[in-house]
C-alpha positions as CSV (number, residue, x, y, z in Angstrom):
1,X,91.0,97.8,59.9
2,X,87.9,98.1,62.1
3,X,86.0,95.2,63.6
4,X,82.7,95.0,65.4
5,X,83.0,94.9,69.5
6,X,81.2,92.0,69.7
7,X,84.4,90.1,68.2
8,X,86.9,91.4,70.8
9,X,88.2,88.5,72.5
10,X,91.1,87.8,74.9
11,X,92.6,85.1,72.2
12,X,92.3,87.7,69.2
13,X,94.0,90.2,71.2
14,X,97.0,88.1,72.1
15,X,97.5,87.3,68.4
16,X,97.7,90.7,67.6
17,X,99.9,92.1,70.5
18,X,102.4,89.0,69.0
19,X,102.0,90.6,65.4
20,X,102.7,94.3,66.3
21,X,99.0,95.3,66.6
22,X,97.0,96.7,69.4
23,X,93.2,97.5,69.3
24,X,91.4,101.1,70.4
25,X,87.5,101.6,70.3
26,X,86.8,104.7,68.1
27,X,84.8,105.9,71.0
28,X,83.0,104.7,74.3
29,X,80.4,102.9,71.9
30,X,81.8,102.7,68.7
31,X,83.9,100.1,66.6
32,X,87.4,98.5,67.2
33,X,90.4,99.8,65.3
34,X,93.8,98.2,64.8
35,X,96.6,100.1,65.2
36,X,100.3,99.3,64.4
37,X,102.2,102.6,64.2
38,X,105.3,103.5,62.2
39,X,107.6,104.5,64.1
40,X,106.6,102.8,67.3
41,X,107.2,104.3,70.8
42,X,109.1,102.4,73.3
43,X,110.8,103.1,76.6
44,X,114.4,100.8,76.5
45,X,114.6,99.6,80.1
46,X,117.9,100.4,80.4
47,X,117.6,103.6,79.7
48,X,114.7,104.1,81.7
49,X,115.1,107.6,84.0
50,X,113.0,109.3,86.2
51,X,113.0,113.3,86.7
52,X,114.8,113.9,90.5
53,X,111.2,115.4,91.8
54,X,110.1,112.1,91.2
55,X,112.8,110.4,92.7
56,X,112.5,112.5,95.9
57,X,108.7,111.4,96.1
58,X,109.5,108.1,95.6
59,X,111.9,108.3,98.6
60,X,109.5,109.8,100.5
61,X,107.3,107.3,100.0
62,X,104.1,109.2,99.5
63,X,102.6,106.4,97.9
64,X,102.0,102.7,98.5
65,X,102.4,100.4,95.0
66,X,100.4,97.4,95.0
67,X,99.9,95.2,91.7
68,X,97.0,93.2,90.3
69,X,94.8,94.0,93.6
70,X,92.2,95.8,91.9
71,X,92.7,95.7,87.5
72,X,89.5,96.2,86.7
73,X,88.9,99.7,88.9
74,X,92.0,100.7,87.4
75,X,91.3,99.9,83.7
76,X,87.7,101.8,84.3
77,X,89.2,104.9,86.1
78,X,91.4,104.8,82.8
79,X,88.6,105.2,80.9
80,X,87.2,107.9,83.1
81,X,87.7,110.5,80.7
82,X,85.5,113.0,78.1
83,X,86.9,110.9,75.2
84,X,88.3,107.5,75.7
85,X,89.2,104.5,73.5
86,X,88.9,102.4,76.4
87,X,84.6,101.3,75.9
88,X,83.1,98.4,77.5
89,X,84.1,95.2,75.4
90,X,87.6,96.6,75.9
91,X,87.2,96.4,79.6
92,X,85.4,93.3,79.5
93,X,88.2,91.3,77.1
94,X,91.2,93.0,79.0
95,X,89.5,92.0,82.5
96,X,89.3,88.5,81.0
97,X,93.2,88.9,80.2
98,X,93.8,89.7,83.6
99,X,91.9,86.5,84.9
100,X,94.2,84.6,82.9
101,X,97.6,85.8,83.9
102,X,98.4,88.1,80.7
103,X,96.8,91.9,81.6
104,X,98.1,93.6,84.8
105,X,97.9,97.0,86.8
106,X,100.3,98.7,89.0
107,X,98.5,100.8,91.5
108,X,99.5,103.7,93.5
109,X,97.5,103.8,97.1
110,X,97.5,106.6,99.5
111,X,96.0,106.2,102.7
112,X,94.1,102.9,101.5
113,X,92.9,105.0,98.7
114,X,93.7,104.2,94.9
115,X,94.9,107.5,93.6
116,X,96.8,106.3,90.4
117,X,97.9,103.5,88.8
118,X,98.3,101.7,84.9
119,X,97.6,98.8,83.3
120,X,99.3,96.4,80.2
121,X,99.8,93.3,78.9
122,X,102.5,91.3,79.1
123,X,103.8,88.0,76.9
124,X,106.8,86.3,77.7
125,X,109.4,89.2,77.5
126,X,107.3,91.6,76.3
127,X,105.1,94.1,78.5
128,X,102.3,96.4,76.3
129,X,101.7,99.7,78.6
130,X,98.2,100.8,77.4
131,X,96.7,103.6,79.9
132,X,97.4,105.4,83.4
133,X,95.4,107.7,85.5
134,X,96.5,109.9,88.3
135,X,94.0,111.2,91.0
136,X,97.3,112.6,93.0
137,X,100.3,114.9,91.4
138,X,102.8,112.1,90.4
139,X,100.9,109.0,91.5
140,X,100.9,107.4,88.0
141,X,104.3,108.4,87.4
142,X,105.5,106.6,90.5
143,X,103.5,103.5,89.3
144,X,105.5,103.7,86.1
145,X,108.7,103.8,87.7
146,X,107.6,100.6,89.9
147,X,107.0,99.1,86.7
148,X,110.2,99.3,85.1
149,X,111.9,98.3,88.3
150,X,109.6,95.2,88.0
151,X,110.3,94.6,84.5
152,X,113.7,94.7,84.9
153,X,114.0,92.7,87.7
154,X,112.0,89.8,85.9
155,X,114.4,90.0,82.7
156,X,111.9,91.7,80.4
157,X,113.3,93.0,77.2
158,X,110.5,95.1,75.9
159,X,108.3,97.9,77.1
160,X,105.9,99.2,74.6
161,X,104.3,102.3,75.0
162,X,102.8,102.7,71.4
163,X,102.9,106.1,70.5
164,X,104.7,108.9,71.6
165,X,103.6,111.5,74.0
166,X,105.4,114.1,76.4
167,X,104.2,112.0,79.5
168,X,106.5,109.1,78.2
169,X,109.0,111.0,76.5
170,X,110.8,112.4,80.0
171,X,111.4,108.9,80.7
172,X,113.3,108.0,78.1
173,X,110.9,107.0,75.7
174,X,112.1,106.7,72.0
175,X,110.5,106.0,68.5
176,X,111.8,103.2,66.7
177,X,110.8,102.2,62.7
178,X,108.1,99.9,62.5
179,X,110.6,96.8,61.2
180,X,112.8,97.6,64.0
181,X,110.1,97.1,66.6
182,X,109.2,93.9,65.2
183,X,112.3,92.5,65.4
184,X,112.5,93.4,68.9
185,X,108.9,92.1,69.7
186,X,110.5,88.8,68.1
187,X,113.4,88.9,70.5
188,X,111.0,89.5,73.7
189,X,108.4,86.8,72.8
190,X,111.4,84.2,72.3
191,X,112.5,85.0,76.2
192,X,110.9,82.7,78.7
193,X,109.8,84.9,81.2
194,X,106.7,85.9,83.1
195,X,105.2,89.2,85.2
196,X,105.4,87.2,87.8
197,X,103.1,87.4,91.4
198,X,101.4,90.1,93.1
199,X,104.2,92.6,94.5
200,X,106.1,95.0,93.0
C-alpha cells in the first residue's frame, strides 16, 4: 500500500502503529509505503543482552547519553546515507510527533559532539524503534542499551524493531508471527505508562 508523501501526518502515523503498520518512503523523494511484516522482529525486554565488549565500553563511560535534546538532528543524521527511506516528509512528520511527546531520540555524545543515536515512537507501553546512526564505533549500540534500560524502568511491554537484521539479532531480537505480534501490541497499548522526561 502506498500513499502520497503529502498525506503523511502525525495522527495517521500513530493510528497505523496502533494497528501494526509503519511507514517508509520508497526513496528520498518517493511515495510512502506502509508495512506490517510477517514475521515481525522484536527485542524481548527481559531477554535483552549486550555483548561483553560493549558492556566494557559502557563501564568506561566513553559516551554521555542524552534523551530528546536534538531529535531533529538525530533523524536527519539517520537519513544521511546513499539510499534512505527517511524522506523530508518523514522527517517533518516525526519531528511533529516529537513535539507532541510521541517520538524520541536517545543520543550518544562525546566531548560535546553528537556521535551516535537512535529514534523511535512511543505509544503507551510500546516503543517502535525506527533507525540509528553511528559516527564512532559502538555509539549507537550504547544508545540502544540506554534505551532498553529506560524502557524497563518505565515498565514498557514491547520494543518493536520491525525487521530482523544482524545488528539487532546480537541483542536478543527474535521474530514472531504477525498474529502474535498484534496480540502483544494490544497488551502494550493497554498499559498506562509513558516514555517520560529528558533523562536516560
